N, C-alpha and C positions, 0 to 999 in steps of 0.2 A: 719076640725080639723087638718088634715095633713098639710095644707097650713100654719096654724099658727105656728106649731112647726118648719117647714122649715124656715119661716120668722124669728122666734126667733133665730134659729141657725145662720142665715146669719148676723143678728144684733150682736149676741154674737161674731161671728168670726170677724166682722168689728171692733168692740170695742177692741178685743184682738190684732188684727193687728195694729190698731192705737196706742194702748198702747206700743206694742213692738217697733214700729218705733220711737215713741216719746222717749222712754228710750234709744234706740240706738243712736238717734240724740243727746241726752243729754250727753251720754258717749263720743261721738266723738267731742263734743263741747269743751272739755278741757282734758288735760292729766290726766290719773288716778294716775300717780306717777311721781315725779321729783327727780333727784339725783343731788346735787350740790357738787362740789369740787373746792377748791381754796386756795388762799393766804389770810392771815389775818395780819393786823398790830394792835397791842394792846397798849393801854396806861393804865398801872396799877398803881393806887395810885394817880391819879390827877397830880397837878403841881409839887409836890415833889416826884413823882413816877418815874417809868422807862418805856421805850419803849421796846416792845418785838415783834418778828416776829414769824410766825408759819403757821398753816394750819387750814382750816375750812371745814367741810363737813356736809351735811344735806340731809335727805330723807323726802319728803313730800308726804303723801297720800291724794289726793284731793277727798273729799267726794262730793262736788258740784263744779260748775264753780268758785265760790268765796270763798269756805270754805275748808280748809285742816287741817291736823294734821301733825306737823313737829317734827322730832327727829334731834337735832343739836349736833354735837361733834366738839371740837376744841382743839388745843394744841398750846401754846405760849412758846417761849424759849428765855433766856437771860443769857449771861455770863458777870459778872462784877468782875474784879480783881481776877479771879480764882474761883469765886463762880458761880456755874451753877444753874440757877433757871428754873423751869418748872411749867407750870400751864395748867391743862386740865379741860374742862367743858363738861358736858353731860346734855342736857336740852331737854324738850319736851313741846309741847303746840299747841294752835290754831294759824292758819295763815289765814288772810283774803287777798284775791287778787282781783284786778280790772283788769280783763283780757281784753286787747285790741287785735287788729289784730297783731301788731308788738311789743308792749310794755306792760309789766305786772308789775305795782307797787304792792307791798305787805307790810303788817304789821304783826308782830307777838309778842306774849308774851309767853316766854318760862320759865319753872321752872324745876329745877333738882339739880345737885350738881357740886362740883368742887374738884379737888385734886391738891394741890400745894406742891412743894418741892424745897429745896435749899441744895446744898452740896459743900463741899470743901475737896478735897483729901480723898474721901471715908467717910467723916463724914458729917452728915446732919440731916435735920429734914423735916417732911412732915405734912400736915394738910388736913383734909377733911371737907367739909361743904356744906351749902345750896347756890345755885346760882339761880339768876333770870336775864333774859334778856328782854329788851323791845327795839324793833327796827323795821326794815323793809328794803326795798330795791327796786331796779328796775332791771328787766330782759328784755333784748332785743332779740327778736327772730332772729336767723340766718337761720335755716331751721325748718321744722315742728317738729323735734325732738331734736334740739340743740338751746340753747340760751346762751347769755353772761350775767352774773350777773355784771352789770356795777358798782354797789355799794350796800353794805349792812352795814349800820352803826347800831351798837347796844350799848346801855347803859347796863352795867353789875353791879349787886349787888352781893356781896359775904358776907356770914355770917358764922362765926365759932368761937367757944370758947368765945361766948358772945360779939364778936366784929363784927360790920357791916362796910364793906368797900363799899362806894357808888361811889367813884371817879374812876371808871373803864370804859373803852370804847374800842371798836374794830371796825375796818373797814375791810370788806372782799370783795374780787372780785374773779371771776373765771368762770367756765363753768357749765351750767345746762343741763342735759340730761333728756328729757321728754319721757314718755312711755304711 
């Protein structure tokens, strides 16, 4: 009888250790979190619209090697004839990655909101609304904890006050810190 309980304990311990090392290997197989910061060029309003420059930052929590959840924030700025325009987005959603040894392409669909404003000599107006982004990009590993986001193109939809603006796009580039 005692031999059977020792045998069961050894089997249980072996299964527990195998599970622990499998989980540890899975955790080390991909970064748990990634922080991106960089430059963005935006085209707002399509062919009749304007170009704007700004910043883009994102934090992605990677649930598995290929699936993560992203929070993306950006700001774009333009000054035209003394009118200063600003547009900010805050979006969240799933990100799918195809992790390679050196290159990681990814795709995301992000939902959230935007805040846009324009002003001239202290007078102005602002608007808030719904924002959606569909896009992706390519990260290239520099070190185990640093990558370069070579390109991240996104199509952007804005909706506010009953108007939907679909002719918006941005291209971002910058640095990714992996933890």
